[in-house]
Structure formats: structure tokens, C-alpha cells
C-alpha positions in Angstrom: 51.8 29.0 -76.1 50.1 26.4 -78.6 51.1 26.8 -82.1 48.6 24.9 -83.8 49.2 25.9 -86.8 52.1 23.8 -87.2 50.1 21.0 -86.6 49.0 19.4 -89.2 46.3 16.5 -88.6 45.2 13.3 -90.4 41.9 11.7 -89.6 42.2 8.4 -90.9 39.1 6.0 -91.6 38.4 3.1 -93.8 36.1 4.4 -96.1 33.5 7.6 -96.7 32.2 6.4 -100.0 28.6 7.2 -99.9 28.2 6.2 -96.2 25.9 8.0 -94.0 27.0 6.9 -90.8 27.7 8.8 -87.6 31.4 8.1 -88.2 31.1 10.1 -91.3 29.2 13.2 -89.5 31.7 13.3 -86.7 34.8 13.2 -88.7 33.6 16.0 -90.7 32.2 18.3 -87.7 35.1 17.3 -85.5 37.6 18.6 -88.6 35.9 21.4 -89.3 35.8 22.6 -86.0 39.4 22.2 -85.6 40.5 23.5 -88.8 38.4 26.9 -87.6 40.4 26.7 -84.4 43.8 26.8 -86.7 44.7 23.5 -87.3 45.2 22.4 -91.1 43.2 19.3 -91.1 43.0 16.6 -94.0 40.4 13.5 -93.8 42.2 10.6 -95.4 40.4 6.8 -96.1 41.3 3.6 -98.0 38.7 4.4 -100.6 39.6 5.0 -104.1 39.4 8.7 -106.7 35.8 7.1 -107.6 34.5 7.4 -104.0 32.6 10.0 -103.2 31.0 11.5 -100.2 27.2 10.9 -99.0 28.0 14.4 -96.6 29.3 17.6 -97.7 33.0 18.0 -96.9 34.2 21.5 -96.3 35.6 22.9 -98.8 38.6 24.0 -96.7 38.8 20.1 -95.8 41.0 18.1 -98.3 40.0 14.5 -98.9 42.6 12.1 -99.3 42.0 8.6 -100.9 44.8 6.2 -100.6 42.9 2.9 -101.4 45.8 1.9 -103.8 43.1 -0.1 -106.1 41.8 -2.0 -103.2 38.0 -2.3 -101.9 37.6 -0.8 -98.0 36.2 -3.4 -95.7 37.6 -6.6 -97.5 40.8 -8.8 -97.5 43.2 -8.4 -100.0 47.0 -10.4 -100.7 49.7 -9.4 -98.6 51.7 -7.5 -101.5 48.4 -5.4 -102.3 48.1 -4.3 -99.2 51.7 -3.5 -98.7 51.7 -1.3 -101.5 48.7 0.3 -99.8 50.2 0.9 -96.7 53.1 2.5 -99.1 50.8 4.6 -100.8 49.6 5.8 -97.5 53.4 6.3 -96.2 53.6 8.5 -99.5 50.7 10.5 -98.8 51.6 10.9 -95.0 54.9 12.5 -95.8 53.8 14.7 -99.0 51.3 16.5 -96.8 53.6 16.5 -94.2 51.4 15.2 -91.3 52.4 15.9 -87.9 49.6 14.2 -86.1 47.0 11.2 -87.2 43.9 10.3 -85.3 43.0 6.9 -86.5 39.3 6.1 -86.1 38.8 2.4 -84.6 42.1 0.3 -83.7 41.4 -2.2 -86.3 43.0 0.2 -89.1 46.0 1.0 -86.8 48.4 -1.7 -87.8 48.2 -0.2 -91.5 48.7 3.2 -90.4 51.3 2.7 -87.9 53.3 0.7 -90.4 52.7 3.3 -92.7 54.0 6.5 -90.2 56.8 3.7 -88.9 60.3 5.6 -88.0 58.3 9.3 -88.8 58.0 11.9 -86.5 54.2 11.4 -86.1 51.9 11.5 -82.7 49.3 8.7 -83.2 45.7 9.3 -81.2 43.3 5.8 -81.8 39.5 7.1 -81.3 37.6 4.2 -80.6 34.3 3.8 -82.2 32.7 1.0 -80.5 32.3 -0.3 -77.3 34.8 -3.3 -76.5 31.4 -5.8 -76.3 31.2 -5.8 -80.0 33.6 -8.9 -79.8 30.8 -10.7 -77.6 28.9 -10.5 -80.9 31.7 -11.4 -83.7 33.7 -14.1 -84.8 37.0 -11.9 -84.1 38.7 -12.6 -81.2 39.5 -9.8 -78.8 43.3 -10.7 -78.5 43.7 -9.5 -82.5 46.4 -7.7 -84.2 44.9 -4.5 -84.1 43.9 -4.7 -80.5 47.3 -5.2 -79.6 48.6 -2.3 -81.8 46.7 -0.1 -79.0 50.1 -0.6 -77.2 51.8 1.6 -79.5 49.6 4.7 -79.7 50.5 7.7 -77.6 46.6 8.4 -77.0 43.2 6.7 -76.9 39.9 8.0 -76.8 36.5 6.6 -75.8 33.3 8.4 -76.1 32.2 7.0 -72.5 33.7 6.7 -69.2 32.0 3.5 -68.9 34.0 2.1 -71.7 37.7 2.3 -70.0 37.2 -0.4 -67.6 36.7 -2.7 -70.6 40.6 -2.5 -71.6 43.8 -3.8 -70.1 45.1 -1.8 -67.1 48.2 -1.0 -68.4 46.6 0.7 -71.5 43.8 2.8 -69.0 46.6 5.6 -68.3 46.6 6.8 -71.9 42.7 6.8 -72.5 40.7 10.4 -72.5 37.0 10.4 -72.8 35.4 12.6 -75.4 32.2 12.7 -76.7 30.7 13.4 -80.0 29.8 17.0 -81.3 26.4 17.3 -81.2 24.1 19.8 -83.0 23.0 22.8 -81.0 19.5 22.2 -79.5 16.5 23.4 -80.8 15.8 26.4 -80.1 12.2 26.0 -78.9 11.2 22.6 -77.2 8.4 21.1 -80.1 7.0 17.8 -79.6 7.5 15.1 -82.6 4.2 13.5 -84.3 3.5 12.0 -80.9 -0.4 11.2 -82.3 0.9 9.3 -85.4 1.4 5.4 -85.0 4.9 5.8 -86.3 8.0 4.0 -84.7 11.6 5.5 -86.1 14.7 3.0 -86.1 18.0 4.0 -87.7 21.3 3.1 -88.4 23.6 0.7 -90.8 21.2 -2.4 -92.1 23.8 -4.4 -90.5 23.7 -7.3 -87.6 25.0 -4.9 -85.2 21.8 -2.6 -85.4 19.5 -5.8 -84.4 16.6 -4.4 -86.2 14.9 -8.3 -86.6 13.2 -8.8 -83.6 10.7 -6.2 -83.8 10.1 -7.1 -87.1 9.8 -10.8 -86.4 7.5 -9.8 -83.5 5.0 -7.8 -86.1 4.9 -10.4 -88.6 4.4 -13.4 -86.6 1.9 -11.3 -84.8 0.4 -10.1 -88.2 0.1 -6.6 -86.5 -0.7 -3.5 -88.2 -1.0 -1.0 -85.2 2.2 0.7 -85.9 4.2 1.8 -88.8 8.3 1.1 -88.6 10.2 3.4 -90.5 14.0 2.7 -91.1 16.5 5.3 -92.2 20.0 3.5 -93.2 21.3 1.1 -96.2 23.3 -1.1 -96.0 24.3 -5.2 -96.9 21.6 -6.6 -95.2 18.6 -4.5 -97.3 17.9 -7.3 -99.7 17.5 -9.6 -96.8 15.3 -7.3 -95.0 13.1 -6.9 -98.6 12.8 -10.5 -98.5 12.1 -11.6 -95.3 9.3 -8.4 -94.5 8.0 -8.3 -98.1 4.1 -8.7 -97.0 5.0 -5.9 -93.9 6.4 -3.5 -96.7 3.4 -4.2 -99.1 1.0 -3.3 -96.4 3.4 -0.3 -95.6 3.9 -1.8 -91.9 7.6 -1.2 -92.9 9.1 1.4 -94.6 13.0 1.0 -95.5 14.1 4.9 -96.4 17.4 4.6 -97.2 20.1 7.1 -96.4 18.4 10.3 -95.2 19.9 13.7 -95.1 17.2 15.4 -93.2 17.3 13.1 -90.3 15.5 15.5 -87.8 12.3 16.0 -90.5 12.5 12.0 -90.5 12.2 11.8 -86.5 9.9 14.5 -86.3 7.0 12.5 -87.7 7.3 9.7 -85.6 6.0 8.8 -81.9 8.6 6.5 -80.5 12.2 5.8 -81.3 13.6 1.9 -81.2 17.1 1.4 -80.9 17.4 -2.3 -80.3 21.3 -2.7 -81.0 23.6 -5.5 -80.2 26.6 -3.0 -79.2 27.6 0.8 -79.9 29.9 3.2 -79.2 28.4 6.9 -79.1 24.7 6.4 -80.0 24.4 8.6 -82.7 20.9 8.1 -83.5 19.6 8.1 -80.3 21.5 11.2 -79.7 19.4 12.5 -82.9 16.1 11.4 -81.6 16.5 12.7 -78.2 17.4 16.1 -79.9 13.8 15.6 -81.6 12.2 14.8 -78.2 11.5 11.1 -78.9 10.1 8.8 -76.3 13.0 5.7 -76.4 12.4 2.0 -76.3 15.6 0.1 -76.0 17.3 -3.1 -74.9 18.6 -4.1 -71.3 21.9 -4.4 -73.4 22.1 -0.2 -73.3 20.9 -0.1 -69.6 24.3 1.5 -68.9 23.6 4.3 -71.3 21.9 6.1 -68.4 22.7 10.1 -69.9 20.6 9.2 -72.6 17.8 6.7 -71.5 16.4 6.4 -68.1 13.2 3.7 -67.5 10.5 5.1 -67.2 11.5 8.5 -67.2 12.0 9.2 -70.9 11.9 5.8 -72.3 11.8 2.3 -71.7 14.3 -0.2 -71.4 13.2 -4.2 -72.2 13.7 -7.4 -73.1 13.9 -7.8 -76.9 11.0 -9.9 -77.0 9.0 -7.4 -75.1 9.5 -4.6 -77.9 6.1 -4.8 -79.7 3.8 -5.4 -76.5 5.0 -2.4 -75.0 5.2 -0.3 -77.9 1.7 -0.7 -78.9 0.7 0.2 -74.9 2.7 3.2 -75.2 1.8 4.9 -78.5 -1.9 4.9 -77.5 -0.8 6.3 -73.9 -0.6 9.9 -75.2 -0.3 11.5 -71.9 3.1 9.0 -71.0 4.6 9.8 -74.4 4.2 13.4 -74.1 5.7 13.4 -70.7 8.9 11.2 -72.0 9.3 13.6 -74.8 9.7 16.5 -72.9 12.2 14.4 -70.7 14.2 13.5 -73.8 14.5 16.7 -74.8 15.9 17.8 -71.5 18.6 14.7 -71.6 19.5 16.2 -74.9 19.9 19.7 -73.4 22.5 18.4 -70.5 24.7 16.2 -73.2 24.9 19.8 -75.2 27.1 21.0 -72.2 30.0 19.2 -72.8 32.6 20.7 -74.9 34.3 18.0 -77.1 36.4 20.2 -79.2 38.2 22.1 -76.3 38.9 18.3 -75.0 40.0 17.6 -78.6 42.7 20.5 -78.4 43.8 19.8 -75.0 44.2 16.1 -76.0 46.1 17.1 -79.1 48.4 19.2 -77.6 49.4 17.4 -74.4 52.0 15.3 -77.0 53.8 18.4 -77.2 54.1 19.4 -73.4 
């Protein structure tokens, strides 16, 4: 018999400070759902006391900040990092954490050291495809990746990601998809008569917004209007590089948006040009609102989400603008793709990730 009231789970991530990303939404949704099932949940981050969450954290979920004066996502001297790890250890002991779910292997060494010799069950929840190492300077064989050997269990978001891991790790890898919002009660097409193309995500290199924007700039095209929801370190670059497009409203940088449904419903197409993804949260939200999808051939493995000429187009990056301009005036095709996107979302919602999380957590005690 499950005695989940004795399970005290800490969800550990790098930062929650004004971050409007898919990871933060998923941590809140998962923690709230598990709390309703009787688990005591804490959100733990390496933020400092002044940090504020972009999304509302439910009152029954406590956010524990263990930054210890260090800024998230930055390097630190060894003694400073050690003090931070010791602070995390005190927090784990104070709140009697029994299970820790660490979001991504990059911070797992810190978490593992902080809990060393404590009776803690460790689950590492991977948030990216390992394809990300093809696009960043860090070598795949790094301390964080090697630390996965010490995890009790590992989760990935898509089955296709398992094969990217070494054989000796695969036996402890489980597939758990993201928690999704309920489908719309009745299908309603977005504004397919508009000329708006939506993109969404953190303003960073991974999201790869520039190919389409470069094509618009080079051709001096004003036939479509691109709106990007999200914030990040590339904002100043985008504002400078595409200043003329912003002035003539060909490009609109909308910043972080709380009502993403409204944002998507104003558009006719969702462009998804990422270099890599974990679970494609913004893509899924666009499917929910019935948007036709234009994405890169890098995403061709995401057949559960996008099928070429069914609910979207899978293209070379260089063809984005040309194909979008053709598609956006083909209203019959847009309407067909929109309905297919809606159907894709319905199919995705048939999964039960909370049931999968509970099964995984409890398997550690059997």
C-alpha cells in the first residue's frame, strides 16, 4: 500500500526568478498535481531571497531559495560553490526531504554532493535532447553527464531520446511526458485570415529565431508580421539587428506573456525553428490553439506533434519565408492544417504523466 504522505519531494532547478519558460510551468503543474495526490512538495532553486516567480506558485507549495548569494547560471569560486552546496544540504535536512527530482543533469553534481550519505532517492529529469551538445561548446562527456551514473532513475520526455544515452544508463530511463492543459471544449480556429506568424520561447541561440528574420530583412518583405513571445539575453541584439523591421511592425517582440492562448489565437501560423528541444512546450501550446506549424527538418523526429503536409510543413531553414508566404494565403490548406493540429493535441492529452510520476516514485520503495 502506498504511503505517500511520508514522501517529501524536492523539485530542484537552477532558477525560478522571473523565468517564463516551459520548465517552470511544468514544475508548478507537476508539484501541484502530486500535492493533490498526498505528497508533500517543495520547489528548490539556486535563487536568492529577492527572486520572484513569473508564474504563481500555489500556496501549498513552498519555494526554498538556496542561492546563498550566488547568481544562477554563472560560474563561482570553488569555496563559494561549496558554501552553496552546504546551504542546500542544510535545507534538505531541515525539511526532511526523502526524494529529490533534479531538473537536468547539469546541476545534479551539486545536488548529489549536498545529499551525500543521506537517505535520498534521486531522480534526474532530463529537459533537453542530448542533441543540444551538437550546438554548444561544452563536451557531452562532462561532470554533469557522468553524474547520471549515481541517479536512481532518469526521466526523458520522448521515447526517441533514450537511444542517445549510453547502454548502461538506459535500464533506468523512463519516459514521462509533460502535463498538458485540457483541450479546448470545442475546436475554434485561430485567426487564419491574419498575416501574423507567431514564434515563442526564450530569446536565446537555441530557439534560432534569426533565419526567418534574416530572410525578411534581406528581402525587405512586409507581407507577414512576426510576433515573438519571450524574453532573454538576445533581446538587445534582436532590437539592434532588426530595428527597421520593428519600426515598420514586421517584427514585434512581445516579451513574456501570461495569456499565451490569446497570443496564439491572433496568429495564422506558428514557426518553430529551434536547434534542439526537450519536450516542445511552445509547439504543444500552439497545437492546442489549432495553429498550423512550420518547423525545421531538425524536428522531423517529432512526428507526434508535426507531420509534413498534415498539420504543418517541415522545411530547410532557408525556405521558411518563401513557404510561409505561400501557405499564409492558402486559406483552404490553413484550415485543414489547423484542424489537424487540434487533433494532434487531443491525442497528446490521452497520456497520464502524473500516474507515470507516481508509479516511478513509488517503484523506488518496492
